[in-house]
N, CA, C, O and the ligand as a Tripos MOL2 file, in Angstrom:
@<TRIPOS>MOLECULE
protein
  265   263    67     0     0
PROTEIN
NO_CHARGES

@<TRIPOS>ATOM
      1 N          99.9190  -21.5700  133.3120 N.3       1 MET1
      2 CA        100.5730  -22.5380  132.4200 C.3       1 MET1
      3 C         102.0870  -22.3450  132.5010 C.2       1 MET1
      4 O         102.5770  -21.2250  132.3590 O.2       1 MET1
      5 N         102.8160  -23.4100  132.7240 N.am      2 SER2
      6 CA        104.2720  -23.3170  132.8350 C.3       2 SER2
      7 C         104.9180  -23.3790  131.4590 C.2       2 SER2
      8 O         104.3620  -23.9350  130.5110 O.2       2 SER2
      9 N         106.0960  -22.7990  131.3800 N.am      3 GLU3
     10 CA        106.8410  -22.7950  130.1380 C.3       3 GLU3
     11 C         107.3110  -24.2010  129.7970 C.2       3 GLU3
     12 O         107.6710  -24.9770  130.6820 O.2       3 GLU3
     13 N         107.3060  -24.5210  128.5190 N.am      4 ASP4
     14 CA        107.8440  -25.8100  128.0860 C.3       4 ASP4
     15 C         109.3520  -25.8330  128.3030 C.2       4 ASP4
     16 O         110.0430  -24.8510  128.0310 O.2       4 ASP4
     17 N         109.8520  -26.9590  128.7930 N.am      5 TRP5
     18 CA        111.2970  -27.1400  128.9190 C.3       5 TRP5
     19 C         111.8920  -27.1950  127.5160 C.2       5 TRP5
     20 O         111.3940  -27.9190  126.6540 O.2       5 TRP5
     21 N         112.9690  -26.4220  127.2870 N.am      6 THR6
     22 CA        113.5630  -26.4030  125.9460 C.3       6 THR6
     23 C         115.0010  -26.9070  125.9290 C.2       6 THR6
     24 O         115.6140  -27.0100  124.8650 O.2       6 THR6
     25 N         115.5430  -27.2230  127.1100 N.am      7 GLY7
     26 CA        116.9180  -27.7210  127.1550 C.3       7 GLY7
     27 C         117.9130  -26.6210  126.8300 C.2       7 GLY7
     28 O         117.7050  -25.4690  127.2110 O.2       7 GLY7
     29 N         118.9980  -26.9590  126.1260 N.am      8 PRO8
     30 CA        120.0770  -26.0020  125.8740 C.3       8 PRO8
     31 C         119.7480  -24.9650  124.7980 C.2       8 PRO8
     32 O         120.5310  -24.0420  124.5760 O.2       8 PRO8
     33 N         118.6350  -25.1020  124.1470 N.am      9 VAL9
     34 CA        118.2430  -24.1190  123.1290 C.3       9 VAL9
     35 C         117.0510  -23.3130  123.6370 C.2       9 VAL9
     36 O         116.4120  -23.6950  124.6180 O.2       9 VAL9
     37 N         116.7550  -22.2110  122.9780 N.am     10 THR10
     38 CA        115.7520  -21.2900  123.5160 C.3      10 THR10
     39 C         114.3220  -21.6280  123.1100 C.2      10 THR10
     40 O         113.3750  -21.1640  123.7450 O.2      10 THR10
     41 N         114.1570  -22.4140  122.0810 N.am     11 THR11
     42 CA        112.8060  -22.7840  121.6600 C.3      11 THR11
     43 C         112.7280  -24.2900  121.4210 C.2      11 THR11
     44 O         113.7470  -24.9510  121.2190 O.2      11 THR11
     45 N         111.5320  -24.8120  121.4460 N.am     12 ARG12
     46 CA        111.3300  -26.2240  121.1450 C.3      12 ARG12
     47 C         111.6630  -26.5000  119.6770 C.2      12 ARG12
     48 O         111.2800  -25.7450  118.7830 O.2      12 ARG12
     49 N         112.3780  -27.5920  119.4540 N.am     13 LEU13
     50 CA        112.7130  -28.0080  118.0960 C.3      13 LEU13
     51 C         111.6780  -29.0210  117.6180 C.2      13 LEU13
     52 O         111.0580  -29.7170  118.4230 O.2      13 LEU13
     53 N         111.4990  -29.0940  116.3170 N.am     14 ARG14
     54 CA        110.5770  -30.0980  115.7860 C.3      14 ARG14
     55 C         111.1690  -31.4790  116.0220 C.2      14 ARG14
     56 O         112.3830  -31.6180  116.1710 O.2      14 ARG14
     57 N         110.3390  -32.4780  116.0560 N.am     15 CYS15
     58 CA        110.8050  -33.8490  116.2390 C.3      15 CYS15
     59 C         111.6260  -34.2620  115.0200 C.2      15 CYS15
     60 O         111.1550  -34.1640  113.8870 O.2      15 CYS15
     61 N         112.8610  -34.7260  115.2580 N.am     16 CYS16
     62 CA        113.7390  -35.0880  114.1440 C.3      16 CYS16
     63 C         113.3610  -36.4340  113.5430 C.2      16 CYS16
     64 O         113.9200  -36.8260  112.5190 O.2      16 CYS16
     65 N         112.4280  -37.1450  114.1560 N.am     17 ILE17
     66 CA        111.9880  -38.4350  113.6180 C.3      17 ILE17
     67 C         110.7520  -38.2630  112.7510 C.2      17 ILE17
     68 O         110.7280  -38.6960  111.5990 O.2      17 ILE17
     69 N         109.7130  -37.6240  113.3150 N.am     18 CYS18
     70 CA        108.4490  -37.5070  112.5770 C.3      18 CYS18
     71 C         108.2430  -36.1170  111.9930 C.2      18 CYS18
     72 O         107.3400  -35.9180  111.1810 O.2      18 CYS18
     73 N         109.0760  -35.1430  112.3970 N.am     19 GLY19
     74 CA        108.9340  -33.7980  111.8700 C.3      19 GLY19
     75 C         107.8010  -33.0110  112.5040 C.2      19 GLY19
     76 O         107.5260  -31.8760  112.1140 O.2      19 GLY19
     77 N         107.1520  -33.6150  113.4770 N.am     20 GLY20
     78 CA        105.9970  -32.9870  114.0980 C.3      20 GLY20
     79 C         106.3590  -31.9770  115.1650 C.2      20 GLY20
     80 O         107.4890  -31.9220  115.6490 O.2      20 GLY20
     81 N         105.3690  -31.1840  115.5140 N.am     21 ASP21
     82 CA        105.5130  -30.1780  116.5600 C.3      21 ASP21
     83 C         105.7130  -30.8670  117.9110 C.2      21 ASP21
     84 O         105.1370  -31.9250  118.1650 O.2      21 ASP21
     85 N         106.5360  -30.2600  118.7800 N.am     22 THR22
     86 CA        106.7700  -30.8560  120.1020 C.3      22 THR22
     87 C         106.2620  -29.9480  121.2120 C.2      22 THR22
     88 O         106.4380  -30.2470  122.3930 O.2      22 THR22
     89 N         105.6350  -28.8450  120.8340 N.am     23 GLU23
     90 CA        105.1710  -27.8900  121.8310 C.3      23 GLU23
     91 C         104.1570  -28.5380  122.7690 C.2      23 GLU23
     92 O         103.1810  -29.1450  122.3300 O.2      23 GLU23
     93 N         104.4080  -28.3970  124.0650 N.am     24 GLY24
     94 CA        103.4930  -28.9480  125.0510 C.3      24 GLY24
     95 C         103.6550  -30.4300  125.2860 C.2      24 GLY24
     96 O         102.9610  -31.0040  126.1240 O.2      24 GLY24
     97 N         104.5580  -31.0570  124.5620 N.am     25 ASP25
     98 CA        104.7570  -32.4990  124.7120 C.3      25 ASP25
     99 C         105.6120  -32.7860  125.9460 C.2      25 ASP25
    100 O         106.6950  -32.2210  126.0960 O.2      25 ASP25
    101 N         105.1320  -33.6570  126.8240 N.am     26 GLU26
    102 CA        105.8770  -33.9500  128.0560 C.3      26 GLU26
    103 C         107.0270  -34.9110  127.8170 C.2      26 GLU26
    104 O         107.9570  -34.9760  128.6210 O.2      26 GLU26
    105 N         106.9780  -35.6520  126.7320 N.am     27 ASP27
    106 CA        108.0270  -36.6170  126.4190 C.3      27 ASP27
    107 C         109.0090  -36.0560  125.4030 C.2      27 ASP27
    108 O         109.4300  -36.7590  124.4840 O.2      27 ASP27
    109 N         109.3750  -34.7850  125.5710 N.am     28 TYR28
    110 CA        110.2920  -34.1280  124.6420 C.3      28 TYR28
    111 C         111.7240  -34.3260  125.1080 C.2      28 TYR28
    112 O         112.0230  -34.1650  126.2910 O.2      28 TYR28
    113 N         112.5970  -34.6690  124.1970 N.am     29 VAL29
    114 CA        114.0140  -34.8130  124.5330 C.3      29 VAL29
    115 C         114.8510  -33.9940  123.5550 C.2      29 VAL29
    116 O         114.4260  -33.7320  122.4290 O.2      29 VAL29
    117 N         116.0410  -33.5920  123.9920 N.am     30 VAL30
    118 CA        116.9920  -32.8880  123.1360 C.3      30 VAL30
    119 C         118.2360  -33.7560  123.0120 C.2      30 VAL30
    120 O         118.7570  -34.2640  124.0040 O.2      30 VAL30
    121 N         118.6990  -33.9150  121.7890 N.am     31 ILE31
    122 CA        119.8880  -34.7180  121.5110 C.3      31 ILE31
    123 C         120.9960  -33.7740  121.0620 C.2      31 ILE31
    124 O         120.7700  -32.9230  120.2010 O.2      31 ILE31
    125 N         122.1930  -33.9150  121.6350 N.am     32 ALA32
    126 CA        123.3360  -33.1000  121.2380 C.3      32 ALA32
    127 C         124.2910  -33.9600  120.4210 C.2      32 ALA32
    128 O         124.7220  -35.0260  120.8610 O.2      32 ALA32
    129 N         124.6120  -33.4800  119.2260 N.am     33 LEU33
    130 CA        125.5500  -34.2000  118.3700 C.3      33 LEU33
    131 C         126.8700  -33.4480  118.3030 C.2      33 LEU33
    132 O         126.8990  -32.2510  118.0140 O.2      33 LEU33
    133 N         127.9530  -34.1510  118.5690 N.am     34 HIS34
    134 CA        129.2880  -33.5740  118.4690 C.3      34 HIS34
    135 C         130.0330  -34.3380  117.3810 C.2      34 HIS34
    136 O         129.8830  -35.5540  117.2560 O.2      34 HIS34
    137 N         130.8390  -33.6200  116.5920 N.am     35 ALA35
    138 CA        131.6460  -34.2940  115.5820 C.3      35 ALA35
    139 C         133.0820  -33.8070  115.6920 C.2      35 ALA35
    140 O         133.3660  -32.6370  115.4350 O.2      35 ALA35
    141 N         133.9840  -34.6960  116.0700 N.am     36 ALA36
    142 CA        135.3960  -34.3430  116.1490 C.3      36 ALA36
    143 C         135.9150  -34.0880  114.7420 C.2      36 ALA36
    144 O         135.4310  -34.7330  113.8120 O.2      36 ALA36
    145 N         136.8680  -33.1900  114.5280 N.am     37 PRO37
    146 CA        137.5430  -32.3780  115.5420 C.3      37 PRO37
    147 C         136.8570  -31.0300  115.7880 C.2      37 PRO37
    148 O         137.4110  -30.1780  116.4830 O.2      37 PRO37
    149 N         135.6900  -30.8300  115.2410 N.am     38 SER38
    150 CA        135.0060  -29.5450  115.4090 C.3      38 SER38
    151 C         134.4110  -29.4350  116.8080 C.2      38 SER38
    152 O         134.0760  -30.4420  117.4330 O.2      38 SER38
    153 N         134.2830  -28.1900  117.2980 N.am     39 ASP39
    154 CA        133.6350  -27.9540  118.5800 C.3      39 ASP39
    155 C         132.1400  -27.6900  118.3920 C.2      39 ASP39
    156 O         131.4120  -27.4760  119.3620 O.2      39 ASP39
    157 N         131.6980  -27.7090  117.1510 N.am     40 ALA40
    158 CA        130.2980  -27.4040  116.8720 C.3      40 ALA40
    159 C         129.3850  -28.4690  117.4640 C.2      40 ALA40
    160 O         129.7090  -29.6560  117.4840 O.2      40 ALA40
    161 N         128.2500  -28.0160  117.9400 N.am     41 ILE41
    162 CA        127.2520  -28.9330  118.4820 C.3      41 ILE41
    163 C         125.9440  -28.7190  117.7330 C.2      41 ILE41
    164 O         125.4840  -27.5880  117.5740 O.2      41 ILE41
    165 N         125.3600  -29.8040  117.2830 N.am     42 GLN42
    166 CA        124.0490  -29.7340  116.6380 C.3      42 GLN42
    167 C         123.0220  -30.3140  117.5990 C.2      42 GLN42
    168 O         123.1720  -31.4370  118.0780 O.2      42 GLN42
    169 N         121.9800  -29.5420  117.8750 N.am     43 TYR43
    170 CA        120.9280  -30.0390  118.7500 C.3      43 TYR43
    171 C         119.7450  -30.5010  117.9220 C.2      43 TYR43
    172 O         119.3260  -29.8340  116.9760 O.2      43 TYR43
    173 N         119.2250  -31.6340  118.2910 N.am     44 LEU44
    174 CA        118.0290  -32.1720  117.6490 C.3      44 LEU44
    175 C         116.9700  -32.4130  118.7120 C.2      44 LEU44
    176 O         117.2730  -32.8610  119.8180 O.2      44 LEU44
    177 N         115.7490  -32.1150  118.3720 N.am     45 GLY45
    178 CA        114.6500  -32.3950  119.2880 C.3      45 GLY45
    179 C         113.9120  -33.6300  118.8310 C.2      45 GLY45
    180 O         113.9600  -33.9910  117.6550 O.2      45 GLY45
    181 N         113.2310  -34.2780  119.7500 N.am     46 ALA46
    182 CA        112.4590  -35.4650  119.3760 C.3      46 ALA46
    183 C         111.4200  -35.7870  120.4440 C.2      46 ALA46
    184 O         111.5760  -35.4340  121.6120 O.2      46 ALA46
    185 N         110.3690  -36.4590  120.0230 N.am     47 HIS47
    186 CA        109.4510  -37.0890  120.9680 C.3      47 HIS47
    187 C         110.1650  -38.3270  121.4960 C.2      47 HIS47
    188 O         110.6420  -39.1420  120.7060 O.2      47 HIS47
    189 N         110.2480  -38.4830  122.7990 N.am     48 ALA48
    190 CA        110.9680  -39.6230  123.3650 C.3      48 ALA48
    191 C         110.5140  -40.9750  122.7930 C.2      48 ALA48
    192 O         111.3640  -41.8080  122.4780 O.2      48 ALA48
    193 N         109.2030  -41.2200  122.6490 N.am     49 PRO49
    194 CA        108.7800  -42.5220  122.1060 C.3      49 PRO49
    195 C         109.2550  -42.7340  120.6710 C.2      49 PRO49
    196 O         109.5380  -43.8670  120.2790 O.2      49 PRO49
    197 N         109.3460  -41.6580  119.8760 N.am     50 HIS50
    198 CA        109.8030  -41.7940  118.4930 C.3      50 HIS50
    199 C         111.2930  -42.0860  118.4620 C.2      50 HIS50
    200 O         111.7510  -42.9020  117.6620 O.2      50 HIS50
    201 N         112.0640  -41.4140  119.3390 N.am     51 LEU51
    202 CA        113.4970  -41.6690  119.4200 C.3      51 LEU51
    203 C         113.7330  -43.1070  119.8860 C.2      51 LEU51
    204 O         114.6040  -43.8110  119.3740 O.2      51 LEU51
    205 N         112.9450  -43.5150  120.8550 N.am     52 ASP52
    206 CA        113.0100  -44.8870  121.3590 C.3      52 ASP52
    207 C         112.8550  -45.8790  120.2080 C.2      52 ASP52
    208 O         113.5980  -46.8560  120.1130 O.2      52 ASP52
    209 N         111.8840  -45.6160  119.3370 N.am     53 GLY53
    210 CA        111.6140  -46.5190  118.2180 C.3      53 GLY53
    211 C         112.7170  -46.5280  117.1800 C.2      53 GLY53
    212 O         112.8610  -47.4880  116.4230 O.2      53 GLY53
    213 N         113.5070  -45.4420  117.1450 N.am     54 ALA54
    214 CA        114.5480  -45.3230  116.1290 C.3      54 ALA54
    215 C         115.8870  -45.8570  116.6150 C.2      54 ALA54
    216 O         116.8150  -46.0260  115.8230 O.2      54 ALA54
    217 N         115.9920  -46.1250  117.9190 N.am     55 MET55
    218 CA        117.2780  -46.5570  118.4530 C.3      55 MET55
    219 C         117.4500  -48.0620  118.3390 C.2      55 MET55
    220 O         116.4810  -48.8080  118.1980 O.2      55 MET55
    221 N         118.6870  -48.4850  118.4020 N.am     56 ALA56
    222 CA        119.0110  -49.9010  118.2890 C.3      56 ALA56
    223 C         118.4160  -50.6760  119.4550 C.2      56 ALA56
    224 O         118.2170  -50.1340  120.5420 O.2      56 ALA56
    225 N         118.1410  -51.9220  119.2180 N.am     57 ARG57
    226 CA        117.6130  -52.7870  120.2500 C.3      57 ARG57
    227 C         118.5320  -52.7770  121.4730 C.2      57 ARG57
    228 O         119.7510  -52.8880  121.3420 O.2      57 ARG57
    229 N         117.9500  -52.6440  122.6390 N.am     58 GLY58
    230 CA        118.7390  -52.6360  123.8620 C.3      58 GLY58
    231 C         118.9610  -51.2430  124.4180 C.2      58 GLY58
    232 O         119.2990  -51.0790  125.5900 O.2      58 GLY58
    233 N         118.7690  -50.2230  123.5590 N.am     59 PHE59
    234 CA        118.8900  -48.8510  124.0370 C.3      59 PHE59
    235 C         117.4910  -48.2850  124.2480 C.2      59 PHE59
    236 O         116.6130  -48.4430  123.4000 O.2      59 PHE59
    237 N         117.2970  -47.6330  125.3730 N.am     60 THR60
    238 CA        115.9940  -47.0300  125.6300 C.3      60 THR60
    239 C         116.1810  -45.5830  126.0560 C.2      60 THR60
    240 O         117.2260  -45.1930  126.5770 O.2      60 THR60
    241 N         115.1430  -44.8070  125.8190 N.am     61 VAL61
    242 CA        115.1520  -43.4060  126.2240 C.3      61 VAL61
    243 C         114.4550  -43.3010  127.5640 C.2      61 VAL61
    244 O         113.3130  -43.7360  127.7100 O.2      61 VAL61
    245 N         115.1340  -42.7260  128.5410 N.am     62 GLU62
    246 CA        114.5350  -42.5380  129.8390 C.3      62 GLU62
    247 C         114.3230  -41.0480  130.0450 C.2      62 GLU62
    248 O         115.2730  -40.2660  129.9960 O.2      62 GLU62
    249 N         113.0940  -40.6610  130.2720 N.am     63 VAL63
    250 CA        112.7820  -39.2420  130.4560 C.3      63 VAL63
    251 C         112.7660  -38.9310  131.9440 C.2      63 VAL63
    252 O         112.0010  -39.5170  132.7110 O.2      63 VAL63
    253 N         113.6270  -37.9960  132.3370 N.am     64 THR64
    254 CA        113.7050  -37.5920  133.7390 C.3      64 THR64
    255 C         113.1950  -36.1670  133.8640 C.2      64 THR64
    256 O         113.6660  -35.2760  133.1570 O.2      64 THR64
    257 N         112.2580  -35.9460  134.7330 N.am     65 GLN65
    258 CA        111.7590  -34.5900  134.9590 C.3      65 GLN65
    259 C         112.8470  -33.7700  135.6450 C.2      65 GLN65
    260 O         113.3860  -34.1710  136.6760 O.2      65 GLN65
    261 N         113.1620  -32.6170  135.0600 N.am     66 MET66
    262 CA        114.1910  -31.7530  135.6300 C.3      66 MET66
    263 C         113.5480  -30.7470  136.5470 C.2      66 MET66
    264 O         114.2400  -29.9170  137.1360 O.2      66 MET66
    265 ZN        107.9570  -37.4100  116.7380 Zn       67 ZN67
@<TRIPOS>BOND
     1     1     2 1
     2     2     3 1
     3     3     4 2
     4     3     5 am
     5     5     6 1
     6     6     7 1
     7     7     8 2
     8     7     9 am
     9     9    10 1
    10    10    11 1
    11    11    12 2
    12    11    13 am
    13    13    14 1
    14    14    15 1
    15    15    16 2
    16    15    17 am
    17    17    18 1
    18    18    19 1
    19    19    20 2
    20    19    21 am
    21    21    22 1
    22    22    23 1
    23    23    24 2
    24    23    25 am
    25    25    26 1
    26    26    27 1
    27    27    28 2
    28    27    29 am
    29    29    30 1
    30    30    31 1
    31    31    32 2
    32    31    33 am
    33    33    34 1
    34    34    35 1
    35    35    36 2
    36    35    37 am
    37    37    38 1
    38    38    39 1
    39    39    40 2
    40    39    41 am
    41    41    42 1
    42    42    43 1
    43    43    44 2
    44    43    45 am
    45    45    46 1
    46    46    47 1
    47    47    48 2
    48    47    49 am
    49    49    50 1
    50    50    51 1
    51    51    52 2
    52    51    53 am
    53    53    54 1
    54    54    55 1
    55    55    56 2
    56    55    57 am
    57    57    58 1
    58    58    59 1
    59    59    60 2
    60    59    61 am
    61    61    62 1
    62    62    63 1
    63    63    64 2
    64    63    65 am
    65    65    66 1
    66    66    67 1
    67    67    68 2
    68    67    69 am
    69    69    70 1
    70    70    71 1
    71    71    72 2
    72    71    73 am
    73    73    74 1
    74    74    75 1
    75    75    76 2
    76    75    77 am
    77    77    78 1
    78    78    79 1
    79    79    80 2
    80    79    81 am
    81    81    82 1
    82    82    83 1
    83    83    84 2
    84    83    85 am
    85    85    86 1
    86    86    87 1
    87    87    88 2
    88    87    89 am
    89    89    90 1
    90    90    91 1
    91    91    92 2
    92    91    93 am
    93    93    94 1
    94    94    95 1
    95    95    96 2
    96    95    97 am
    97    97    98 1
    98    98    99 1
    99    99   100 2
   100    99   101 am
   101   101   102 1
   102   102   103 1
   103   103   104 2
   104   103   105 am
   105   105   106 1
   106   106   107 1
   107   107   108 2
   108   107   109 am
   109   109   110 1
   110   110   111 1
   111   111   112 2
   112   111   113 am
   113   113   114 1
   114   114   115 1
   115   115   116 2
   116   115   117 am
   117   117   118 1
   118   118   119 1
   119   119   120 2
   120   119   121 am
   121   121   122 1
   122   122   123 1
   123   123   124 2
   124   123   125 am
   125   125   126 1
   126   126   127 1
   127   127   128 2
   128   127   129 am
   129   129   130 1
   130   130   131 1
   131   131   132 2
   132   131   133 am
   133   133   134 1
   134   134   135 1
   135   135   136 2
   136   135   137 am
   137   137   138 1
   138   138   139 1
   139   139   140 2
   140   139   141 am
   141   141   142 1
   142   142   143 1
   143   143   144 2
   144   143   145 am
   145   145   146 1
   146   146   147 1
   147   147   148 2
   148   147   149 am
   149   149   150 1
   150   150   151 1
   151   151   152 2
   152   151   153 am
   153   153   154 1
   154   154   155 1
   155   155   156 2
   156   155   157 am
   157   157   158 1
   158   158   159 1
   159   159   160 2
   160   159   161 am
   161   161   162 1
   162   162   163 1
   163   163   164 2
   164   163   165 am
   165   165   166 1
   166   166   167 1
   167   167   168 2
   168   167   169 am
   169   169   170 1
   170   170   171 1
   171   171   172 2
   172   171   173 am
   173   173   174 1
   174   174   175 1
   175   175   176 2
   176   175   177 am
   177   177   178 1
   178   178   179 1
   179   179   180 2
   180   179   181 am
   181   181   182 1
   182   182   183 1
   183   183   184 2
   184   183   185 am
   185   185   186 1
   186   186   187 1
   187   187   188 2
   188   187   189 am
   189   189   190 1
   190   190   191 1
   191   191   192 2
   192   191   193 am
   193   193   194 1
   194   194   195 1
   195   195   196 2
   196   195   197 am
   197   197   198 1
   198   198   199 1
   199   199   200 2
   200   199   201 am
   201   201   202 1
   202   202   203 1
   203   203   204 2
   204   203   205 am
   205   205   206 1
   206   206   207 1
   207   207   208 2
   208   207   209 am
   209   209   210 1
   210   210   211 1
   211   211   212 2
   212   211   213 am
   213   213   214 1
   214   214   215 1
   215   215   216 2
   216   215   217 am
   217   217   218 1
   218   218   219 1
   219   219   220 2
   220   219   221 am
   221   221   222 1
   222   222   223 1
   223   223   224 2
   224   223   225 am
   225   225   226 1
   226   226   227 1
   227   227   228 2
   228   227   229 am
   229   229   230 1
   230   230   231 1
   231   231   232 2
   232   231   233 am
   233   233   234 1
   234   234   235 1
   235   235   236 2
   236   235   237 am
   237   237   238 1
   238   238   239 1
   239   239   240 2
   240   239   241 am
   241   241   242 1
   242   242   243 1
   243   243   244 2
   244   243   245 am
   245   245   246 1
   246   246   247 1
   247   247   248 2
   248   247   249 am
   249   249   250 1
   250   250   251 1
   251   251   252 2
   252   251   253 am
   253   253   254 1
   254   254   255 1
   255   255   256 2
   256   255   257 am
   257   257   258 1
   258   258   259 1
   259   259   260 2
   260   259   261 am
   261   261   262 1
   262   262   263 1
   263   263   264 2
@<TRIPOS>SUBSTRUCTURE
     1 MET1         2 RESIDUE 1 A MET
     2 SER2         6 RESIDUE 1 A SER
     3 GLU3        10 RESIDUE 1 A GLU
     4 ASP4        14 RESIDUE 1 A ASP
     5 TRP5        18 RESIDUE 1 A TRP
     6 THR6        22 RESIDUE 1 A THR
     7 GLY7        26 RESIDUE 1 A GLY
     8 PRO8        30 RESIDUE 1 A PRO
     9 VAL9        34 RESIDUE 1 A VAL
    10 THR10       38 RESIDUE 1 A THR
    11 THR11       42 RESIDUE 1 A THR
    12 ARG12       46 RESIDUE 1 A ARG
    13 LEU13       50 RESIDUE 1 A LEU
    14 ARG14       54 RESIDUE 1 A ARG
    15 CYS15       58 RESIDUE 1 A CYS
    16 CYS16       62 RESIDUE 1 A CYS
    17 ILE17       66 RESIDUE 1 A ILE
    18 CYS18       70 RESIDUE 1 A CYS
    19 GLY19       74 RESIDUE 1 A GLY
    20 GLY20       78 RESIDUE 1 A GLY
    21 ASP21       82 RESIDUE 1 A ASP
    22 THR22       86 RESIDUE 1 A THR
    23 GLU23       90 RESIDUE 1 A GLU
    24 GLY24       94 RESIDUE 1 A GLY
    25 ASP25       98 RESIDUE 1 A ASP
    26 GLU26      102 RESIDUE 1 A GLU
    27 ASP27      106 RESIDUE 1 A ASP
    28 TYR28      110 RESIDUE 1 A TYR
    29 VAL29      114 RESIDUE 1 A VAL
    30 VAL30      118 RESIDUE 1 A VAL
    31 ILE31      122 RESIDUE 1 A ILE
    32 ALA32      126 RESIDUE 1 A ALA
    33 LEU33      130 RESIDUE 1 A LEU
    34 HIS34      134 RESIDUE 1 A HIS
    35 ALA35      138 RESIDUE 1 A ALA
    36 ALA36      142 RESIDUE 1 A ALA
    37 PRO37      146 RESIDUE 1 A PRO
    38 SER38      150 RESIDUE 1 A SER
    39 ASP39      154 RESIDUE 1 A ASP
    40 ALA40      158 RESIDUE 1 A ALA
    41 ILE41      162 RESIDUE 1 A ILE
    42 GLN42      166 RESIDUE 1 A GLN
    43 TYR43      170 RESIDUE 1 A TYR
    44 LEU44      174 RESIDUE 1 A LEU
    45 GLY45      178 RESIDUE 1 A GLY
    46 ALA46      182 RESIDUE 1 A ALA
    47 HIS47      186 RESIDUE 1 A HIS
    48 ALA48      190 RESIDUE 1 A ALA
    49 PRO49      194 RESIDUE 1 A PRO
    50 HIS50      198 RESIDUE 1 A HIS
    51 LEU51      202 RESIDUE 1 A LEU
    52 ASP52      206 RESIDUE 1 A ASP
    53 GLY53      210 RESIDUE 1 A GLY
    54 ALA54      214 RESIDUE 1 A ALA
    55 MET55      218 RESIDUE 1 A MET
    56 ALA56      222 RESIDUE 1 A ALA
    57 ARG57      226 RESIDUE 1 A ARG
    58 GLY58      230 RESIDUE 1 A GLY
    59 PHE59      234 RESIDUE 1 A PHE
    60 THR60      238 RESIDUE 1 A THR
    61 VAL61      242 RESIDUE 1 A VAL
    62 GLU62      246 RESIDUE 1 A GLU
    63 VAL63      250 RESIDUE 1 A VAL
    64 THR64      254 RESIDUE 1 A THR
    65 GLN65      258 RESIDUE 1 A GLN
    66 MET66      262 RESIDUE 1 A MET
    67 ZN67       265 GROUP 0 **** ****
């Protein structure tokens, strides 16, 4: 069994849309939030289909296997 991709953080984050577990989910995405003028970055995890549903019309989430 291969390790789940976790992106820039060391563990899988819960989905920021539904609050559900993302472990083992192939459609997992990580979102990085930056707020000027701070250098702080907040990472959010999500199921790609849930993020897709939460985004404005015309924006889509494309999942690319790394
Ligand atoms: Zn979700």
